Biopython code that builds the backbone (N, CA, C, O; Angstrom):
import numpy as np
from Bio.PDB.StructureBuilder import StructureBuilder

atoms = [
    (1, "UNK", "N", (48.674, -15.559, -37.123)),
    (1, "UNK", "CA", (47.701, -15.579, -36.807)),
    (1, "UNK", "C", (48.214, -15.536, -34.659)),
    (1, "UNK", "O", (47.463, -15.368, -33.698)),
    (2, "UNK", "N", (49.251, -15.694, -34.687)),
    (2, "UNK", "CA", (49.402, -15.001, -33.240)),
    (2, "UNK", "C", (49.667, -13.631, -33.653)),
    (2, "UNK", "O", (50.420, -13.276, -32.746)),
    (3, "UNK", "N", (49.552, -12.709, -34.364)),
    (3, "UNK", "CA", (49.260, -11.281, -34.327)),
    (3, "UNK", "C", (48.199, -10.938, -33.998)),
    (3, "UNK", "O", (47.930, -9.765, -33.742)),
    (4, "UNK", "N", (47.343, -11.936, -33.934)),
    (4, "UNK", "CA", (45.507, -11.049, -34.317)),
    (4, "UNK", "C", (45.266, -11.718, -32.661)),
    (4, "UNK", "O", (44.591, -11.177, -31.785)),
    (5, "UNK", "N", (46.048, -13.076, -32.531)),
    (5, "UNK", "CA", (45.364, -13.496, -31.284)),
    (5, "UNK", "C", (46.192, -11.733, -29.609)),
    (5, "UNK", "O", (45.711, -11.105, -28.666)),
    (6, "UNK", "N", (47.504, -11.837, -30.313)),
    (6, "UNK", "CA", (48.207, -10.472, -29.223)),
    (6, "UNK", "C", (47.820, -9.282, -29.205)),
    (6, "UNK", "O", (48.155, -8.480, -28.334)),
    (7, "UNK", "N", (46.586, -8.866, -30.782)),
    (7, "UNK", "CA", (46.086, -7.906, -30.514)),
    (7, "UNK", "C", (44.493, -8.103, -30.045)),
    (7, "UNK", "O", (43.753, -7.127, -29.922)),
    (8, "UNK", "N", (44.069, -9.411, -29.809)),
    (8, "UNK", "CA", (42.330, -9.576, -29.283)),
    (8, "UNK", "C", (42.800, -9.440, -28.017)),
    (8, "UNK", "O", (41.978, -8.875, -27.296)),
    (9, "UNK", "N", (43.890, -9.764, -27.429)),
    (9, "UNK", "CA", (44.209, -9.895, -25.931)),
    (9, "UNK", "C", (44.845, -8.445, -25.641)),
    (9, "UNK", "O", (45.306, -8.431, -24.499)),
    (10, "UNK", "N", (44.964, -7.599, -26.103)),
    (10, "UNK", "CA", (45.754, -6.156, -25.600)),
    (10, "UNK", "C", (44.370, -5.665, -25.443)),
    (10, "UNK", "O", (44.056, -5.164, -24.363)),
    (11, "UNK", "N", (43.298, -5.774, -26.629)),
    (11, "UNK", "CA", (41.776, -5.219, -26.411)),
    (11, "UNK", "C", (41.683, -5.406, -25.237)),
    (11, "UNK", "O", (41.958, -4.610, -24.339)),
    (12, "UNK", "N", (41.238, -6.604, -25.136)),
    (12, "UNK", "CA", (40.599, -7.344, -23.920)),
    (12, "UNK", "C", (41.068, -6.668, -22.752)),
    (12, "UNK", "O", (40.202, -6.097, -22.088)),
    (13, "UNK", "N", (42.467, -6.597, -22.286)),
    (13, "UNK", "CA", (43.191, -6.319, -20.899)),
    (13, "UNK", "C", (42.684, -4.846, -21.114)),
    (13, "UNK", "O", (42.192, -4.520, -20.034)),
    (14, "UNK", "N", (42.555, -3.642, -22.142)),
    (14, "UNK", "CA", (42.789, -2.386, -21.746)),
    (14, "UNK", "C", (41.582, -2.191, -22.251)),
    (14, "UNK", "O", (41.714, -1.216, -22.991)),
    (15, "UNK", "N", (39.942, -2.723, -22.303)),
    (15, "UNK", "CA", (38.883, -2.741, -22.133)),
    (15, "UNK", "C", (38.219, -2.805, -20.374)),
    (15, "UNK", "O", (37.303, -2.151, -19.877)),
    (16, "UNK", "N", (39.248, -4.029, -19.667)),
    (16, "UNK", "CA", (39.545, -4.311, -18.378)),
    (16, "UNK", "C", (39.683, -3.207, -17.690)),
    (16, "UNK", "O", (38.867, -2.824, -16.852)),
    (17, "UNK", "N", (40.775, -2.593, -18.011)),
    (17, "UNK", "CA", (41.421, -1.267, -17.342)),
    (17, "UNK", "C", (39.906, -0.454, -16.671)),
    (17, "UNK", "O", (39.675, -0.192, -15.491)),
    (18, "UNK", "N", (38.794, -0.120, -18.218)),
    (18, "UNK", "CA", (38.391, 0.858, -18.082)),
    (18, "UNK", "C", (36.537, 0.474, -18.014)),
    (18, "UNK", "O", (35.532, 1.182, -17.957)),
    (19, "UNK", "N", (36.778, -0.970, -18.057)),
    (19, "UNK", "CA", (35.284, -1.130, -17.554)),
    (19, "UNK", "C", (34.480, -1.189, -16.326)),
    (19, "UNK", "O", (34.816, -1.934, -15.405)),
    (20, "UNK", "N", (33.625, -0.580, -16.275)),
    (20, "UNK", "CA", (32.753, 0.034, -15.866)),
    (20, "UNK", "C", (32.131, -0.683, -14.420)),
    (20, "UNK", "O", (32.188, -1.910, -14.497)),
    (21, "UNK", "N", (31.836, -0.429, -13.760)),
    (21, "UNK", "CA", (31.186, -1.703, -12.426)),
    (21, "UNK", "C", (30.631, -0.343, -11.303)),
    (21, "UNK", "O", (31.342, 0.618, -11.008)),
    (22, "UNK", "N", (29.218, -0.568, -10.808)),
    (22, "UNK", "CA", (29.105, 0.927, -10.634)),
    (22, "UNK", "C", (28.997, 0.431, -8.638)),
    (22, "UNK", "O", (29.056, -0.694, -8.141)),
    (23, "UNK", "N", (28.867, 1.480, -8.105)),
    (23, "UNK", "CA", (29.370, 2.083, -7.243)),
    (23, "UNK", "C", (28.444, 1.596, -5.940)),
    (23, "UNK", "O", (27.704, 2.531, -5.633)),
    (24, "UNK", "N", (28.223, 0.305, -4.975)),
    (24, "UNK", "CA", (27.437, 0.029, -3.936)),
    (24, "UNK", "C", (27.676, 1.117, -3.294)),
    (24, "UNK", "O", (28.676, 1.830, -3.380)),
    (25, "UNK", "N", (26.186, 1.331, -2.245)),
    (25, "UNK", "CA", (25.910, 2.262, -1.276)),
    (25, "UNK", "C", (26.271, 1.727, 0.138)),
    (25, "UNK", "O", (26.543, 2.367, 1.154)),
    (26, "UNK", "N", (26.196, 0.228, -0.086)),
    (26, "UNK", "CA", (26.219, -0.689, 1.018)),
    (26, "UNK", "C", (25.862, -2.263, 0.877)),
    (26, "UNK", "O", (24.812, -2.624, 0.344)),
    (27, "UNK", "N", (26.891, -3.244, 1.436)),
    (27, "UNK", "CA", (27.426, -4.586, 0.896)),
    (27, "UNK", "C", (26.074, -4.691, 0.710)),
    (27, "UNK", "O", (25.149, -4.071, 1.234)),
    (28, "UNK", "N", (26.090, -5.594, -0.141)),
    (28, "UNK", "CA", (24.842, -6.779, -0.743)),
    (28, "UNK", "C", (24.545, -7.434, 0.577)),
    (28, "UNK", "O", (25.210, -7.322, 1.607)),
    (29, "UNK", "N", (23.181, -8.305, 0.352)),
    (29, "UNK", "CA", (22.669, -9.025, 1.525)),
    (29, "UNK", "C", (23.594, -10.560, 1.219)),
    (29, "UNK", "O", (23.768, -11.209, 0.187)),
    (30, "UNK", "N", (23.914, -10.691, 2.191)),
    (30, "UNK", "CA", (24.109, -12.353, 2.488)),
    (30, "UNK", "C", (23.025, -13.190, 1.534)),
    (30, "UNK", "O", (21.833, -12.939, 1.712)),
    (31, "UNK", "N", (23.396, -14.161, 0.543)),
    (31, "UNK", "CA", (21.857, -14.664, 0.242)),
    (31, "UNK", "C", (21.514, -15.897, 1.611)),
    (31, "UNK", "O", (22.293, -16.181, 2.521)),
    (32, "UNK", "N", (20.022, -16.504, 1.370)),
    (32, "UNK", "CA", (20.189, -16.963, 2.950)),
    (32, "UNK", "C", (21.023, -18.912, 2.694)),
    (32, "UNK", "O", (21.565, -19.543, 1.787)),
    (33, "UNK", "N", (20.680, -19.100, 3.952)),
    (33, "UNK", "CA", (21.244, -20.010, 4.012)),
    (33, "UNK", "C", (20.646, -20.896, 3.729)),
    (33, "UNK", "O", (19.479, -20.503, 3.728)),
    (34, "UNK", "N", (20.700, -22.715, 3.263)),
    (34, "UNK", "CA", (19.947, -23.681, 2.760)),
    (34, "UNK", "C", (19.363, -24.714, 4.255)),
    (34, "UNK", "O", (20.041, -25.356, 5.057)),
    (35, "UNK", "N", (18.270, -24.573, 4.195)),
    (35, "UNK", "CA", (17.227, -25.239, 4.514)),
    (35, "UNK", "C", (17.860, -26.840, 5.138)),
    (35, "UNK", "O", (18.206, -27.802, 4.452)),
    (36, "UNK", "N", (17.862, -26.694, 6.969)),
    (36, "UNK", "CA", (18.571, -28.165, 7.305)),
    (36, "UNK", "C", (18.273, -29.153, 6.472)),
    (36, "UNK", "O", (17.271, -29.007, 5.771)),
    (37, "UNK", "N", (19.107, -30.442, 6.346)),
    (37, "UNK", "CA", (18.018, -31.411, 5.991)),
    (37, "UNK", "C", (17.497, -32.246, 6.716)),
    (37, "UNK", "O", (18.095, -32.596, 7.734)),
    (38, "UNK", "N", (15.750, -33.000, 6.258)),
    (38, "UNK", "CA", (14.641, -33.224, 6.854)),
    (38, "UNK", "C", (15.501, -34.554, 7.527)),
    (38, "UNK", "O", (15.253, -34.917, 8.676)),
    (39, "UNK", "N", (16.543, -35.242, 6.681)),
    (39, "UNK", "CA", (17.406, -36.471, 7.146)),
    (39, "UNK", "C", (18.384, -36.410, 6.508)),
    (39, "UNK", "O", (18.746, -35.762, 5.525)),
    (40, "UNK", "N", (19.144, -37.739, 7.654)),
    (40, "UNK", "CA", (21.034, -37.849, 6.936)),
    (40, "UNK", "C", (20.904, -38.054, 5.988)),
    (40, "UNK", "O", (20.032, -38.749, 5.467)),
    (41, "UNK", "N", (22.574, -36.947, 5.078)),
    (41, "UNK", "CA", (22.744, -37.081, 3.797)),
    (41, "UNK", "C", (22.258, -38.666, 3.413)),
    (41, "UNK", "O", (21.458, -39.102, 2.586)),
    (42, "UNK", "N", (23.276, -39.412, 4.581)),
    (42, "UNK", "CA", (23.792, -40.853, 4.474)),
    (42, "UNK", "C", (22.479, -41.494, 3.884)),
    (42, "UNK", "O", (22.416, -42.070, 2.798)),
    (43, "UNK", "N", (21.331, -41.284, 4.859)),
    (43, "UNK", "CA", (19.844, -42.329, 4.120)),
    (43, "UNK", "C", (19.758, -42.038, 3.180)),
    (43, "UNK", "O", (20.429, -42.841, 2.533)),
    (44, "UNK", "N", (19.266, -41.225, 2.435)),
    (44, "UNK", "CA", (19.714, -39.987, 1.625)),
    (44, "UNK", "C", (20.021, -41.013, 0.180)),
    (44, "UNK", "O", (19.333, -41.594, -0.659)),
    (45, "UNK", "N", (20.907, -40.899, 0.360)),
    (45, "UNK", "CA", (22.923, -41.891, -0.433)),
    (45, "UNK", "C", (21.736, -43.466, -0.477)),
    (45, "UNK", "O", (21.448, -44.116, -1.482)),
    (46, "UNK", "N", (21.329, -43.675, 0.743)),
    (46, "UNK", "CA", (21.937, -45.509, 0.605)),
    (46, "UNK", "C", (20.029, -45.424, -0.176)),
    (46, "UNK", "O", (19.703, -46.430, -0.806)),
    (47, "UNK", "N", (18.942, -44.246, -0.071)),
    (47, "UNK", "CA", (17.712, -45.084, -0.692)),
    (47, "UNK", "C", (17.751, -44.314, -2.119)),
    (47, "UNK", "O", (16.797, -44.241, -2.892)),
    (48, "UNK", "N", (18.913, -43.809, -2.299)),
    (48, "UNK", "CA", (19.116, -43.540, -4.101)),
    (48, "UNK", "C", (19.394, -44.700, -4.532)),
    (48, "UNK", "O", (18.731, -45.342, -5.347)),
    (49, "UNK", "N", (20.835, -45.171, -3.769)),
    (49, "UNK", "CA", (20.910, -46.138, -4.030)),
    (49, "UNK", "C", (20.170, -47.299, -4.283)),
    (49, "UNK", "O", (20.071, -47.647, -5.460)),
    (50, "UNK", "N", (19.557, -48.060, -3.289)),
    (50, "UNK", "CA", (18.661, -49.099, -3.475)),
    (50, "UNK", "C", (17.727, -48.628, -4.770)),
    (50, "UNK", "O", (17.945, -49.534, -5.574)),
    (51, "UNK", "N", (17.069, -47.966, -5.223)),
    (51, "UNK", "CA", (16.542, -47.725, -5.891)),
    (51, "UNK", "C", (17.234, -47.835, -7.234)),
    (51, "UNK", "O", (16.633, -47.712, -8.301)),
    (52, "UNK", "N", (18.370, -48.044, -7.137)),
    (52, "UNK", "CA", (18.873, -48.140, -8.841)),
    (52, "UNK", "C", (19.800, -49.440, -8.503)),
    (52, "UNK", "O", (20.893, -49.575, -9.052)),
    (53, "UNK", "N", (19.354, -50.279, -7.672)),
    (53, "UNK", "CA", (19.445, -51.789, -7.597)),
    (53, "UNK", "C", (20.834, -51.965, -6.991)),
    (53, "UNK", "O", (21.546, -52.940, -7.228)),
    (54, "UNK", "N", (21.213, -50.823, -6.088)),
    (54, "UNK", "CA", (22.705, -50.795, -5.446)),
    (54, "UNK", "C", (22.264, -51.716, -3.879)),
    (54, "UNK", "O", (21.172, -52.000, -3.387)),
    (55, "UNK", "N", (23.635, -51.970, -3.460)),
    (55, "UNK", "CA", (24.072, -52.644, -2.213)),
    (55, "UNK", "C", (24.517, -52.135, -1.002)),
    (55, "UNK", "O", (25.730, -52.344, -0.996)),
    (56, "UNK", "N", (24.133, -51.480, 0.212)),
    (56, "UNK", "CA", (23.900, -51.062, 0.896)),
    (56, "UNK", "C", (25.468, -51.494, 1.941)),
    (56, "UNK", "O", (25.350, -52.715, 1.838)),
    (57, "UNK", "N", (26.328, -51.371, 2.521)),
    (57, "UNK", "CA", (26.777, -52.057, 3.537)),
    (57, "UNK", "C", (27.449, -51.253, 4.716)),
    (57, "UNK", "O", (28.639, -50.938, 4.749)),
    (58, "UNK", "N", (26.404, -50.939, 5.781)),
    (58, "UNK", "CA", (26.825, -49.643, 6.447)),
    (58, "UNK", "C", (27.769, -49.739, 7.872)),
    (58, "UNK", "O", (27.094, -50.079, 8.843)),
    (59, "UNK", "N", (28.899, -49.549, 8.096)),
    (59, "UNK", "CA", (29.842, -50.399, 8.890)),
    (59, "UNK", "C", (30.090, -48.610, 9.774)),
    (59, "UNK", "O", (30.160, -47.513, 9.220)),
    (60, "UNK", "N", (30.173, -48.952, 11.334)),
    (60, "UNK", "CA", (30.696, -47.981, 12.532)),
    (60, "UNK", "C", (31.983, -47.350, 11.885)),
    (60, "UNK", "O", (31.584, -46.374, 11.250)),
    (61, "UNK", "N", (33.339, -47.465, 11.760)),
    (61, "UNK", "CA", (34.397, -46.839, 11.337)),
    (61, "UNK", "C", (35.096, -46.885, 10.271)),
    (61, "UNK", "O", (34.866, -47.935, 9.671)),
    (62, "UNK", "N", (35.714, -46.347, 9.844)),
    (62, "UNK", "CA", (37.492, -46.258, 9.184)),
    (62, "UNK", "C", (37.602, -47.859, 8.790)),
    (62, "UNK", "O", (37.316, -48.298, 7.676)),
    (63, "UNK", "N", (37.957, -48.465, 9.641)),
    (63, "UNK", "CA", (38.811, -49.602, 9.653)),
    (63, "UNK", "C", (37.602, -51.155, 9.118)),
    (63, "UNK", "O", (37.968, -52.136, 8.471)),
    (64, "UNK", "N", (36.186, -50.885, 9.655)),
    (64, "UNK", "CA", (35.474, -51.930, 9.472)),
    (64, "UNK", "C", (34.704, -51.671, 7.956)),
    (64, "UNK", "O", (34.077, -52.645, 7.539)),
    (65, "UNK", "N", (34.698, -50.164, 6.907)),
    (65, "UNK", "CA", (34.830, -49.474, 5.990)),
    (65, "UNK", "C", (36.138, -50.757, 5.297)),
    (65, "UNK", "O", (35.863, -51.678, 4.528)),
    (66, "UNK", "N", (36.948, -50.566, 5.626)),
    (66, "UNK", "CA", (38.646, -50.870, 4.803)),
    (66, "UNK", "C", (37.816, -52.698, 4.951)),
    (66, "UNK", "O", (37.225, -53.069, 3.937)),
    (67, "UNK", "N", (37.829, -53.463, 5.903)),
    (67, "UNK", "CA", (37.397, -54.508, 5.498)),
    (67, "UNK", "C", (36.251, -55.221, 4.858)),
    (67, "UNK", "O", (36.317, -56.336, 4.340)),
    (68, "UNK", "N", (35.318, -54.551, 4.939)),
    (68, "UNK", "CA", (34.174, -54.830, 4.377)),
    (68, "UNK", "C", (34.838, -55.107, 2.968)),
    (68, "UNK", "O", (34.711, -56.160, 2.344)),
    (69, "UNK", "N", (35.519, -54.078, 2.588)),
    (69, "UNK", "CA", (35.442, -53.541, 0.882)),
    (69, "UNK", "C", (36.588, -54.345, 0.373)),
    (69, "UNK", "O", (36.822, -54.430, -0.833)),
    (70, "UNK", "N", (37.338, -54.966, 1.334)),
    (70, "UNK", "CA", (38.466, -55.928, 1.049)),
    (70, "UNK", "C", (37.404, -57.552, 1.135)),
    (70, "UNK", "O", (37.480, -58.626, 0.540)),
    (71, "UNK", "N", (36.662, -57.112, 1.973)),
    (71, "UNK", "CA", (35.758, -58.675, 1.686)),
    (71, "UNK", "C", (35.210, -59.006, 0.513)),
    (71, "UNK", "O", (35.403, -60.021, -0.156)),
    (72, "UNK", "N", (34.208, -57.687, 0.208)),
    (72, "UNK", "CA", (33.822, -57.597, -1.412)),
    (72, "UNK", "C", (34.586, -57.836, -2.290)),
    (72, "UNK", "O", (33.989, -58.257, -3.280)),
    (73, "UNK", "N", (36.340, -57.731, -2.496)),
    (73, "UNK", "CA", (36.803, -56.703, -3.565)),
    (73, "UNK", "C", (37.126, -58.590, -3.477)),
    (73, "UNK", "O", (36.544, -59.028, -4.469)),
    (74, "UNK", "N", (37.660, -59.560, -2.863)),
    (74, "UNK", "CA", (38.151, -60.522, -2.372)),
    (74, "UNK", "C", (36.190, -61.830, -2.667)),
    (74, "UNK", "O", (36.515, -62.971, -2.340)),
    (75, "UNK", "N", (35.610, -61.824, -2.834)),
    (75, "UNK", "CA", (34.161, -62.060, -3.282)),
    (75, "UNK", "C", (34.276, -61.943, -4.934)),
    (75, "UNK", "O", (33.370, -62.468, -5.583)),
    (76, "UNK", "N", (35.045, -61.467, -5.439)),
    (76, "UNK", "CA", (35.213, -60.645, -6.474)),
    (76, "UNK", "C", (36.061, -61.327, -7.431)),
    (76, "UNK", "O", (35.813, -61.834, -8.525)),
    (77, "UNK", "N", (37.005, -61.227, -6.825)),
    (77, "UNK", "CA", (37.898, -62.837, -7.101)),
    (77, "UNK", "C", (38.848, -61.168, -7.928)),
    (77, "UNK", "O", (39.118, -61.430, -9.100)),
    (78, "UNK", "N", (39.352, -59.601, -7.496)),
    (78, "UNK", "CA", (39.978, -59.415, -7.335)),
    (78, "UNK", "C", (41.209, -59.427, -7.258)),
    (78, "UNK", "O", (41.589, -59.399, -6.088)),
    (79, "UNK", "N", (42.372, -59.471, -8.341)),
    (79, "UNK", "CA", (44.060, -59.801, -7.695)),
    (79, "UNK", "C", (44.214, -58.018, -6.930)),
    (79, "UNK", "O", (44.495, -57.629, -5.797)),
    (80, "UNK", "N", (43.789, -57.146, -8.512)),
    (80, "UNK", "CA", (44.857, -55.595, -7.657)),
    (80, "UNK", "C", (43.444, -54.422, -8.020)),
    (80, "UNK", "O", (42.515, -54.467, -8.826)),
    (81, "UNK", "N", (43.904, -53.353, -6.896)),
    (81, "UNK", "CA", (43.133, -52.383, -7.249)),
    (81, "UNK", "C", (43.963, -51.048, -7.123)),
    (81, "UNK", "O", (44.811, -50.730, -6.288)),
    (82, "UNK", "N", (43.555, -50.493, -8.002)),
    (82, "UNK", "CA", (43.928, -49.266, -8.134)),
    (82, "UNK", "C", (43.293, -48.379, -7.473)),
    (82, "UNK", "O", (42.083, -48.585, -7.372)),
    (83, "UNK", "N", (43.800, -47.234, -6.869)),
    (83, "UNK", "CA", (43.052, -46.250, -6.238)),
    (83, "UNK", "C", (43.842, -44.552, -6.527)),
    (83, "UNK", "O", (43.328, -43.541, -6.047)),
]
sb = StructureBuilder()
sb.init_structure("model")
sb.init_model(0)
sb.init_chain("A")
sb.init_seg("    ")
for serial, (resi, resn, name, xyz) in enumerate(atoms, 1):
    if name == "N":
        sb.init_residue(resn, " ", resi, " ")
    sb.init_atom(name, np.array(xyz, "f"), 0.0, 1.0, " ", f" {name:<3s}", serial, name[0])
structure = sb.get_structure()
């Protein structure tokens, strides 16, 4: 079984050395930039979350987010959290 595998890999490596790639006269054009979002992604996410009966809590900074999360975990009676 290992001999067959080695033979297949040898053939693949040999083929890669001679693979045909056409030369380009000039560089390819860069794809167009995606259009800007019509609204902030946080608003889109919150609306989608509410659509599936999720609960949204908006806070101003990381410390407030930590406090809100801790309060929610205490409300749920969580004694241990893995992150």
